[in-house]
PAKE-516837 format. One record per residue (C-alpha): residue number from 1; residue in one letter; chain; x, y negated, z. Coordinates in steps of 0.1 Angstrom, whole numbers, plus 5000, padded with zeros to 4 digits. Layout:
BEGIN
{pator = NUM	zagu = a	fido = A	X = X	Y = Y	Z = Z} $
...
This chain:
BEGIN
{pator = 1	zagu = m	fido = A	X = 5976	Y = 1531	Z = 6580} $
{pator = 2	zagu = t	fido = A	X = 6004	Y = 1521	Z = 6601} $
{pator = 3	zagu = g	fido = A	X = 6021	Y = 1547	Z = 6625} $
{pator = 4	zagu = p	fido = A	X = 6011	Y = 1552	Z = 6664} $
{pator = 5	zagu = g	fido = A	X = 6025	Y = 1518	Z = 6676} $
{pator = 6	zagu = g	fido = A	X = 6011	Y = 1496	Z = 6648} $
{pator = 7	zagu = g	fido = A	X = 5974	Y = 1507	Z = 6654} $
{pator = 8	zagu = h	fido = A	X = 5969	Y = 1540	Z = 6637} $
{pator = 9	zagu = r	fido = A	X = 5937	Y = 1551	Z = 6644} $
{pator = 10	zagu = r	fido = A	X = 5925	Y = 1521	Z = 6659} $
{pator = 11	zagu = l	fido = A	X = 5891	Y = 1511	Z = 6639} $
{pator = 12	zagu = d	fido = A	X = 5896	Y = 1476	Z = 6645} $
{pator = 13	zagu = r	fido = A	X = 5929	Y = 1478	Z = 6628} $
{pator = 14	zagu = l	fido = A	X = 5911	Y = 1487	Z = 6597} $
{pator = 15	zagu = t	fido = A	X = 5894	Y = 1465	Z = 6568} $
{pator = 16	zagu = a	fido = A	X = 5860	Y = 1462	Z = 6566} $
{pator = 17	zagu = a	fido = A	X = 5867	Y = 1473	Z = 6534} $
{pator = 18	zagu = a	fido = A	X = 5887	Y = 1506	Z = 6541} $
{pator = 19	zagu = l	fido = A	X = 5864	Y = 1516	Z = 6574} $
{pator = 20	zagu = p	fido = A	X = 5839	Y = 1536	Z = 6550} $
{pator = 21	zagu = a	fido = A	X = 5860	Y = 1556	Z = 6537} $
{pator = 22	zagu = h	fido = A	X = 5879	Y = 1569	Z = 6571} $
{pator = 23	zagu = v	fido = A	X = 5853	Y = 1565	Z = 6591} $
{pator = 24	zagu = q	fido = A	X = 5825	Y = 1590	Z = 6585} $
{pator = 25	zagu = a	fido = A	X = 5796	Y = 1607	Z = 6604} $
{pator = 26	zagu = a	fido = A	X = 5821	Y = 1636	Z = 6617} $
{pator = 27	zagu = s	fido = A	X = 5845	Y = 1612	Z = 6632} $
{pator = 28	zagu = v	fido = A	X = 5845	Y = 1602	Z = 6669} $
{pator = 29	zagu = l	fido = A	X = 5846	Y = 1575	Z = 6682} $
{pator = 30	zagu = c	fido = A	X = 5868	Y = 1567	Z = 6717} $
{pator = 31	zagu = l	fido = A	X = 5855	Y = 1542	Z = 6737} $
{pator = 32	zagu = p	fido = A	X = 5878	Y = 1531	Z = 6770} $
{pator = 33	zagu = v	fido = A	X = 5857	Y = 1519	Z = 6797} $
{pator = 34	zagu = g	fido = A	X = 5879	Y = 1502	Z = 6826} $
{pator = 35	zagu = s	fido = A	X = 5874	Y = 1479	Z = 6856} $
{pator = 36	zagu = t	fido = A	X = 5890	Y = 1448	Z = 6873} $
{pator = 37	zagu = e	fido = A	X = 5895	Y = 1452	Z = 6907} $
{pator = 38	zagu = q	fido = A	X = 5922	Y = 1451	Z = 6935} $
{pator = 39	zagu = h	fido = A	X = 5947	Y = 1481	Z = 6937} $
{pator = 40	zagu = g	fido = A	X = 5964	Y = 1476	Z = 6965} $
{pator = 41	zagu = p	fido = A	X = 5992	Y = 1452	Z = 6968} $
{pator = 42	zagu = h	fido = A	X = 6014	Y = 1470	Z = 6944} $
{pator = 43	zagu = l	fido = A	X = 5993	Y = 1476	Z = 6912} $
{pator = 44	zagu = p	fido = A	X = 5978	Y = 1452	Z = 6890} $
{pator = 45	zagu = l	fido = A	X = 5940	Y = 1446	Z = 6887} $
{pator = 46	zagu = a	fido = A	X = 5939	Y = 1458	Z = 6853} $
{pator = 47	zagu = t	fido = A	X = 5947	Y = 1493	Z = 6864} $
{pator = 48	zagu = d	fido = A	X = 5919	Y = 1512	Z = 6858} $
{pator = 49	zagu = t	fido = A	X = 5917	Y = 1493	Z = 6822} $
{pator = 50	zagu = v	fido = A	X = 5955	Y = 1504	Z = 6812} $
{pator = 51	zagu = i	fido = A	X = 5946	Y = 1544	Z = 6827} $
{pator = 52	zagu = a	fido = A	X = 5916	Y = 1545	Z = 6805} $
{pator = 53	zagu = e	fido = A	X = 5931	Y = 1528	Z = 6774} $
{pator = 54	zagu = e	fido = A	X = 5968	Y = 1542	Z = 6773} $
{pator = 55	zagu = f	fido = A	X = 5953	Y = 1572	Z = 6781} $
{pator = 56	zagu = t	fido = A	X = 5929	Y = 1571	Z = 6749} $
{pator = 57	zagu = r	fido = A	X = 5958	Y = 1558	Z = 6727} $
{pator = 58	zagu = h	fido = A	X = 5977	Y = 1596	Z = 6738} $
{pator = 59	zagu = l	fido = A	X = 5947	Y = 1617	Z = 6730} $
{pator = 60	zagu = v	fido = A	X = 5941	Y = 1599	Z = 6694} $
{pator = 61	zagu = a	fido = A	X = 5981	Y = 1601	Z = 6691} $
{pator = 62	zagu = a	fido = A	X = 5978	Y = 1639	Z = 6704} $
{pator = 63	zagu = h	fido = A	X = 5945	Y = 1652	Z = 6687} $
{pator = 64	zagu = g	fido = A	X = 5931	Y = 1625	Z = 6663} $
{pator = 65	zagu = e	fido = A	X = 5940	Y = 1641	Z = 6630} $
{pator = 66	zagu = a	fido = A	X = 5924	Y = 1674	Z = 6637} $
{pator = 67	zagu = f	fido = A	X = 5890	Y = 1658	Z = 6654} $
{pator = 68	zagu = d	fido = A	X = 5890	Y = 1625	Z = 6633} $
{pator = 69	zagu = l	fido = A	X = 5896	Y = 1604	Z = 6662} $
{pator = 70	zagu = w	fido = A	X = 5892	Y = 1569	Z = 6667} $
{pator = 71	zagu = q	fido = A	X = 5899	Y = 1544	Z = 6694} $
{pator = 72	zagu = l	fido = A	X = 5877	Y = 1511	Z = 6701} $
{pator = 73	zagu = p	fido = A	X = 5886	Y = 1481	Z = 6722} $
{pator = 74	zagu = t	fido = A	X = 5888	Y = 1489	Z = 6752} $
{pator = 75	zagu = v	fido = A	X = 5858	Y = 1476	Z = 6782} $
{pator = 76	zagu = p	fido = A	X = 5879	Y = 1458	Z = 6809} $
{pator = 77	zagu = y	fido = A	X = 5849	Y = 1456	Z = 6835} $
{pator = 78	zagu = g	fido = A	X = 5832	Y = 1476	Z = 6857} $
{pator = 79	zagu = i	fido = A	X = 5808	Y = 1484	Z = 6884} $
{pator = 80	zagu = a	fido = A	X = 5831	Y = 1484	Z = 6914} $
{pator = 81	zagu = p	fido = A	X = 5814	Y = 1466	Z = 6950} $
{pator = 82	zagu = e	fido = A	X = 5838	Y = 1491	Z = 6970} $
{pator = 83	zagu = h	fido = A	X = 5867	Y = 1465	Z = 6960} $
{pator = 84	zagu = a	fido = A	X = 5845	Y = 1431	Z = 6962} $
{pator = 85	zagu = w	fido = A	X = 5863	Y = 1423	Z = 6993} $
{pator = 86	zagu = a	fido = A	X = 5896	Y = 1415	Z = 6973} $
{pator = 87	zagu = p	fido = A	X = 5907	Y = 1386	Z = 6953} $
{pator = 88	zagu = g	fido = A	X = 5906	Y = 1390	Z = 6918} $
{pator = 89	zagu = t	fido = A	X = 5879	Y = 1421	Z = 6917} $
{pator = 90	zagu = l	fido = A	X = 5850	Y = 1416	Z = 6889} $
{pator = 91	zagu = s	fido = A	X = 5821	Y = 1438	Z = 6897} $
{pator = 92	zagu = v	fido = A	X = 5791	Y = 1437	Z = 6874} $
{pator = 93	zagu = t	fido = A	X = 5758	Y = 1453	Z = 6883} $
{pator = 94	zagu = i	fido = A	X = 5742	Y = 1483	Z = 6869} $
{pator = 95	zagu = t	fido = A	X = 5718	Y = 1470	Z = 6851} $
{pator = 96	zagu = e	fido = A	X = 5747	Y = 1445	Z = 6833} $
{pator = 97	zagu = f	fido = A	X = 5771	Y = 1477	Z = 6826} $
{pator = 98	zagu = t	fido = A	X = 5744	Y = 1500	Z = 6810} $
{pator = 99	zagu = t	fido = A	X = 5732	Y = 1469	Z = 6787} $
{pator = 100	zagu = l	fido = A	X = 5768	Y = 1464	Z = 6775} $
{pator = 101	zagu = l	fido = A	X = 5772	Y = 1498	Z = 6767} $
{pator = 102	zagu = h	fido = A	X = 5738	Y = 1502	Z = 6750} $
{pator = 103	zagu = t	fido = A	X = 5750	Y = 1470	Z = 6732} $
{pator = 104	zagu = l	fido = A	X = 5783	Y = 1485	Z = 6720} $
{pator = 105	zagu = v	fido = A	X = 5772	Y = 1520	Z = 6710} $
{pator = 106	zagu = a	fido = A	X = 5745	Y = 1503	Z = 6687} $
{pator = 107	zagu = q	fido = A	X = 5764	Y = 1482	Z = 6669} $
{pator = 108	zagu = h	fido = A	X = 5792	Y = 1508	Z = 6663} $
{pator = 109	zagu = v	fido = A	X = 5765	Y = 1532	Z = 6653} $
{pator = 110	zagu = r	fido = A	X = 5752	Y = 1500	Z = 6629} $
{pator = 111	zagu = a	fido = A	X = 5788	Y = 1497	Z = 6613} $
{pator = 112	zagu = t	fido = A	X = 5797	Y = 1528	Z = 6611} $
{pator = 113	zagu = k	fido = A	X = 5784	Y = 1566	Z = 6597} $
{pator = 114	zagu = a	fido = A	X = 5799	Y = 1581	Z = 6630} $
{pator = 115	zagu = g	fido = A	X = 5782	Y = 1608	Z = 6647} $
{pator = 116	zagu = n	fido = A	X = 5800	Y = 1614	Z = 6680} $
{pator = 117	zagu = l	fido = A	X = 5810	Y = 1589	Z = 6708} $
{pator = 118	zagu = v	fido = A	X = 5833	Y = 1598	Z = 6738} $
{pator = 119	zagu = l	fido = A	X = 5835	Y = 1569	Z = 6765} $
{pator = 120	zagu = v	fido = A	X = 5872	Y = 1572	Z = 6785} $
{pator = 121	zagu = n	fido = A	X = 5863	Y = 1566	Z = 6821} $
{pator = 122	zagu = g	fido = A	X = 5892	Y = 1550	Z = 6842} $
{pator = 123	zagu = h	fido = A	X = 5874	Y = 1541	Z = 6869} $
{pator = 124	zagu = g	fido = A	X = 5858	Y = 1561	Z = 6896} $
{pator = 125	zagu = g	fido = A	X = 5831	Y = 1541	Z = 6904} $
{pator = 126	zagu = n	fido = A	X = 5815	Y = 1542	Z = 6870} $
{pator = 127	zagu = r	fido = A	X = 5809	Y = 1575	Z = 6870} $
{pator = 128	zagu = g	fido = A	X = 5777	Y = 1584	Z = 6884} $
{pator = 129	zagu = v	fido = A	X = 5760	Y = 1555	Z = 6862} $
{pator = 130	zagu = l	fido = A	X = 5779	Y = 1572	Z = 6838} $
{pator = 131	zagu = s	fido = A	X = 5766	Y = 1605	Z = 6840} $
{pator = 132	zagu = a	fido = A	X = 5730	Y = 1594	Z = 6839} $
{pator = 133	zagu = l	fido = A	X = 5739	Y = 1571	Z = 6809} $
{pator = 134	zagu = v	fido = A	X = 5750	Y = 1598	Z = 6788} $
{pator = 135	zagu = y	fido = A	X = 5718	Y = 1614	Z = 6782} $
{pator = 136	zagu = e	fido = A	X = 5700	Y = 1578	Z = 6774} $
{pator = 137	zagu = l	fido = A	X = 5733	Y = 1567	Z = 6748} $
{pator = 138	zagu = g	fido = A	X = 5724	Y = 1599	Z = 6729} $
{pator = 139	zagu = h	fido = A	X = 5689	Y = 1599	Z = 6730} $
{pator = 140	zagu = a	fido = A	X = 5686	Y = 1558	Z = 6721} $
{pator = 141	zagu = h	fido = A	X = 5715	Y = 1559	Z = 6695} $
{pator = 142	zagu = d	fido = A	X = 5714	Y = 1593	Z = 6680} $
{pator = 143	zagu = i	fido = A	X = 5747	Y = 1601	Z = 6684} $
{pator = 144	zagu = s	fido = A	X = 5767	Y = 1629	Z = 6704} $
{pator = 145	zagu = v	fido = A	X = 5784	Y = 1619	Z = 6735} $
{pator = 146	zagu = c	fido = A	X = 5805	Y = 1630	Z = 6765} $
{pator = 147	zagu = v	fido = A	X = 5826	Y = 1614	Z = 6791} $
{pator = 148	zagu = l	fido = A	X = 5862	Y = 1616	Z = 6798} $
{pator = 149	zagu = h	fido = A	X = 5877	Y = 1606	Z = 6831} $
{pator = 150	zagu = p	fido = A	X = 5912	Y = 1618	Z = 6827} $
{pator = 151	zagu = l	fido = A	X = 5919	Y = 1612	Z = 6863} $
{pator = 152	zagu = a	fido = A	X = 5899	Y = 1639	Z = 6875} $
{pator = 153	zagu = l	fido = A	X = 5910	Y = 1666	Z = 6846} $
{pator = 154	zagu = a	fido = A	X = 5946	Y = 1667	Z = 6858} $
{pator = 155	zagu = h	fido = A	X = 5945	Y = 1688	Z = 6888} $
{pator = 156	zagu = l	fido = A	X = 5983	Y = 1685	Z = 6900} $
{pator = 157	zagu = p	fido = A	X = 5991	Y = 1684	Z = 6940} $
{pator = 158	zagu = a	fido = A	X = 5987	Y = 1660	Z = 6955} $
{pator = 159	zagu = g	fido = A	X = 5989	Y = 1660	Z = 6999} $
{pator = 160	zagu = d	fido = A	X = 5964	Y = 1658	Z = 7028} $
{pator = 161	zagu = r	fido = A	X = 5947	Y = 1631	Z = 7016} $
{pator = 162	zagu = p	fido = A	X = 5920	Y = 1631	Z = 6989} $
{pator = 163	zagu = e	fido = A	X = 5937	Y = 1609	Z = 6957} $
{pator = 164	zagu = i	fido = A	X = 5907	Y = 1581	Z = 6958} $
{pator = 165	zagu = h	fido = A	X = 5922	Y = 1549	Z = 6945} $
{pator = 166	zagu = a	fido = A	X = 5956	Y = 1535	Z = 6942} $
{pator = 167	zagu = g	fido = A	X = 5977	Y = 1563	Z = 6957} $
{pator = 168	zagu = l	fido = A	X = 6002	Y = 1588	Z = 6944} $
{pator = 169	zagu = h	fido = A	X = 5985	Y = 1596	Z = 6912} $
{pator = 170	zagu = e	fido = A	X = 5972	Y = 1565	Z = 6896} $
{pator = 171	zagu = t	fido = A	X = 6008	Y = 1549	Z = 6906} $
{pator = 172	zagu = a	fido = A	X = 6025	Y = 1578	Z = 6893} $
{pator = 173	zagu = l	fido = A	X = 6005	Y = 1577	Z = 6862} $
{pator = 174	zagu = m	fido = A	X = 6014	Y = 1536	Z = 6858} $
{pator = 175	zagu = l	fido = A	X = 6049	Y = 1543	Z = 6870} $
{pator = 176	zagu = h	fido = A	X = 6047	Y = 1559	Z = 6832} $
{pator = 177	zagu = l	fido = A	X = 6027	Y = 1542	Z = 6810} $
{pator = 178	zagu = a	fido = A	X = 6029	Y = 1505	Z = 6821} $
{pator = 179	zagu = p	fido = A	X = 6062	Y = 1506	Z = 6846} $
{pator = 180	zagu = d	fido = A	X = 6064	Y = 1464	Z = 6846} $
{pator = 181	zagu = t	fido = A	X = 6034	Y = 1463	Z = 6866} $
{pator = 182	zagu = v	fido = A	X = 6042	Y = 1484	Z = 6892} $
{pator = 183	zagu = r	fido = A	X = 6055	Y = 1465	Z = 6926} $
{pator = 184	zagu = l	fido = A	X = 6065	Y = 1493	Z = 6947} $
{pator = 185	zagu = d	fido = A	X = 6085	Y = 1466	Z = 6968} $
{pator = 186	zagu = q	fido = A	X = 6053	Y = 1449	Z = 6977} $
{pator = 187	zagu = l	fido = A	X = 6045	Y = 1481	Z = 6995} $
{pator = 188	zagu = a	fido = A	X = 6047	Y = 1486	Z = 7037} $
{pator = 189	zagu = d	fido = A	X = 6042	Y = 1517	Z = 7050} $
{pator = 190	zagu = h	fido = A	X = 6019	Y = 1535	Z = 7043} $
{pator = 191	zagu = p	fido = A	X = 6001	Y = 1547	Z = 7075} $
{pator = 192	zagu = p	fido = A	X = 5979	Y = 1580	Z = 7078} $
{pator = 193	zagu = q	fido = A	X = 5941	Y = 1575	Z = 7069} $
{pator = 194	zagu = d	fido = A	X = 5918	Y = 1600	Z = 7087} $
{pator = 195	zagu = a	fido = A	X = 5911	Y = 1626	Z = 7055} $
{pator = 196	zagu = d	fido = A	X = 5877	Y = 1637	Z = 7075} $
{pator = 197	zagu = e	fido = A	X = 5865	Y = 1603	Z = 7076} $
{pator = 198	zagu = i	fido = A	X = 5873	Y = 1598	Z = 7035} $
{pator = 199	zagu = r	fido = A	X = 5859	Y = 1629	Z = 7026} $
{pator = 200	zagu = r	fido = A	X = 5825	Y = 1622	Z = 7051} $
{pator = 201	zagu = q	fido = A	X = 5823	Y = 1586	Z = 7031} $
{pator = 202	zagu = v	fido = A	X = 5835	Y = 1592	Z = 6997} $
{pator = 203	zagu = t	fido = A	X = 5839	Y = 1628	Z = 6985} $
{pator = 204	zagu = d	fido = A	X = 5813	Y = 1645	Z = 7002} $
{pator = 205	zagu = r	fido = A	X = 5785	Y = 1658	Z = 6974} $
{pator = 206	zagu = g	fido = A	X = 5756	Y = 1661	Z = 6999} $
{pator = 207	zagu = v	fido = A	X = 5754	Y = 1624	Z = 7014} $
{pator = 208	zagu = s	fido = A	X = 5763	Y = 1590	Z = 6994} $
{pator = 209	zagu = w	fido = A	X = 5778	Y = 1559	Z = 7014} $
{pator = 210	zagu = p	fido = A	X = 5780	Y = 1525	Z = 7002} $
{pator = 211	zagu = w	fido = A	X = 5819	Y = 1528	Z = 7013} $
{pator = 212	zagu = s	fido = A	X = 5846	Y = 1505	Z = 7010} $
{pator = 213	zagu = s	fido = A	X = 5882	Y = 1499	Z = 7001} $
{pator = 214	zagu = a	fido = A	X = 5888	Y = 1474	Z = 7033} $
{pator = 215	zagu = d	fido = A	X = 5872	Y = 1497	Z = 7056} $
{pator = 216	zagu = p	fido = A	X = 5905	Y = 1509	Z = 7078} $
{pator = 217	zagu = r	fido = A	X = 5896	Y = 1543	Z = 7084} $
{pator = 218	zagu = i	fido = A	X = 5898	Y = 1549	Z = 7050} $
{pator = 219	zagu = a	fido = A	X = 5922	Y = 1527	Z = 7033} $
{pator = 220	zagu = a	fido = A	X = 5956	Y = 1511	Z = 7043} $
{pator = 221	zagu = a	fido = A	X = 5956	Y = 1476	Z = 7022} $
{pator = 222	zagu = g	fido = A	X = 5931	Y = 1488	Z = 6999} $
{pator = 223	zagu = v	fido = A	X = 5949	Y = 1524	Z = 6989} $
{pator = 224	zagu = i	fido = A	X = 5930	Y = 1554	Z = 6996} $
{pator = 225	zagu = g	fido = A	X = 5954	Y = 1584	Z = 6988} $
{pator = 226	zagu = n	fido = A	X = 5987	Y = 1598	Z = 6993} $
{pator = 227	zagu = d	fido = A	X = 6012	Y = 1575	Z = 6996} $
{pator = 228	zagu = p	fido = A	X = 6023	Y = 1555	Z = 6968} $
{pator = 229	zagu = h	fido = A	X = 6060	Y = 1554	Z = 6973} $
{pator = 230	zagu = t	fido = A	X = 6067	Y = 1592	Z = 6965} $
{pator = 231	zagu = a	fido = A	X = 6050	Y = 1589	Z = 6930} $
{pator = 232	zagu = t	fido = A	X = 6078	Y = 1588	Z = 6901} $
{pator = 233	zagu = p	fido = A	X = 6072	Y = 1587	Z = 6863} $
{pator = 234	zagu = a	fido = A	X = 6076	Y = 1621	Z = 6858} $
{pator = 235	zagu = l	fido = A	X = 6046	Y = 1629	Z = 6883} $
{pator = 236	zagu = g	fido = A	X = 6028	Y = 1608	Z = 6861} $
{pator = 237	zagu = a	fido = A	X = 6040	Y = 1618	Z = 6827} $
{pator = 238	zagu = r	fido = A	X = 6028	Y = 1656	Z = 6838} $
{pator = 239	zagu = l	fido = A	X = 5994	Y = 1642	Z = 6851} $
{pator = 240	zagu = l	fido = A	X = 5988	Y = 1623	Z = 6815} $
{pator = 241	zagu = d	fido = A	X = 6002	Y = 1654	Z = 6796} $
{pator = 242	zagu = q	fido = A	X = 5978	Y = 1678	Z = 6818} $
{pator = 243	zagu = a	fido = A	X = 5946	Y = 1654	Z = 6812} $
{pator = 244	zagu = i	fido = A	X = 5955	Y = 1652	Z = 6775} $
{pator = 245	zagu = a	fido = A	X = 5955	Y = 1691	Z = 6773} $
{pator = 246	zagu = a	fido = A	X = 5923	Y = 1697	Z = 6798} $
{pator = 247	zagu = s	fido = A	X = 5901	Y = 1673	Z = 6773} $
{pator = 248	zagu = v	fido = A	X = 5904	Y = 1698	Z = 6741} $
{pator = 249	zagu = p	fido = A	X = 5878	Y = 1717	Z = 6750} $
{pator = 250	zagu = a	fido = A	X = 5852	Y = 1689	Z = 6754} $
{pator = 251	zagu = l	fido = A	X = 5864	Y = 1675	Z = 6721} $
{pator = 252	zagu = e	fido = A	X = 5855	Y = 1707	Z = 6707} $
{pator = 253	zagu = a	fido = A	X = 5826	Y = 1712	Z = 6723} $
{pator = 254	zagu = l	fido = A	X = 5816	Y = 1679	Z = 6714} $
{pator = 255	zagu = t	fido = A	X = 5824	Y = 1683	Z = 6674} $
{pator = 256	zagu = g	fido = A	X = 5821	Y = 1718	Z = 6669} $
{pator = 257	zagu = r	fido = A	X = 5857	Y = 1721	Z = 6653} $
{pator = 258	zagu = k	fido = A	X = 5884	Y = 1742	Z = 6669} $
{pator = 259	zagu = s	fido = A	X = 5918	Y = 1725	Z = 6676} $
{pator = 260	zagu = p	fido = A	X = 5945	Y = 1745	Z = 6662} $
{pator = 261	zagu = c	fido = A	X = 5965	Y = 1747	Z = 6691} $
{pator = 262	zagu = s	fido = A	X = 5934	Y = 1771	Z = 6705} $
């Protein structure tokens, strides 16, 4: 197999003849799941997809040998009605999303011997459905499964506003992972949003609301979070490293194997 830049532990880079020797029952398939949606005036529509795919690539590079991880092709579509007001946003229904993932998992189980699956979720709007879907996927396809949420695995301080969408943390990650796609020059001033309103509409665990990133009370030009102007590649690298490290206990629990670094 080739090195990290040429398809190392990328399942789709194997030949059909080589796959059975490499992907065994103890192997872990890693499926990045993103979204195509507005991310303010400065980040690309593919932000969530890039973060899911690049996080998976780094996870496999760091822990692929220890846990026998294999990266699958990325799903670039998610559930994003909160951003449907913006040009370029593509949102699938819950039924379409779950049907697609059931189909993909069924095909990968049929085509390989792998008995473990990690869904790497780059979009917050997918989270609620994925939390329920892991039960179905595990039972329907006889596979051990969990979901990693990279942005939630990193806990570096951000500021006085919750980091929800296209703010400081996502911008920092993109400056680190795909700097050529970030247009900080397109950002205007970042006026304060109502942090209490963000918590009421978006993060309140007692009540769920159909919020929108077009709501000026909680968003500025589609951004919900701390000032993206202050993002740096170094912060993005720290966020990525922290999220990768925080993933190890989940991989250990999923596979029953201990990391050599533990």
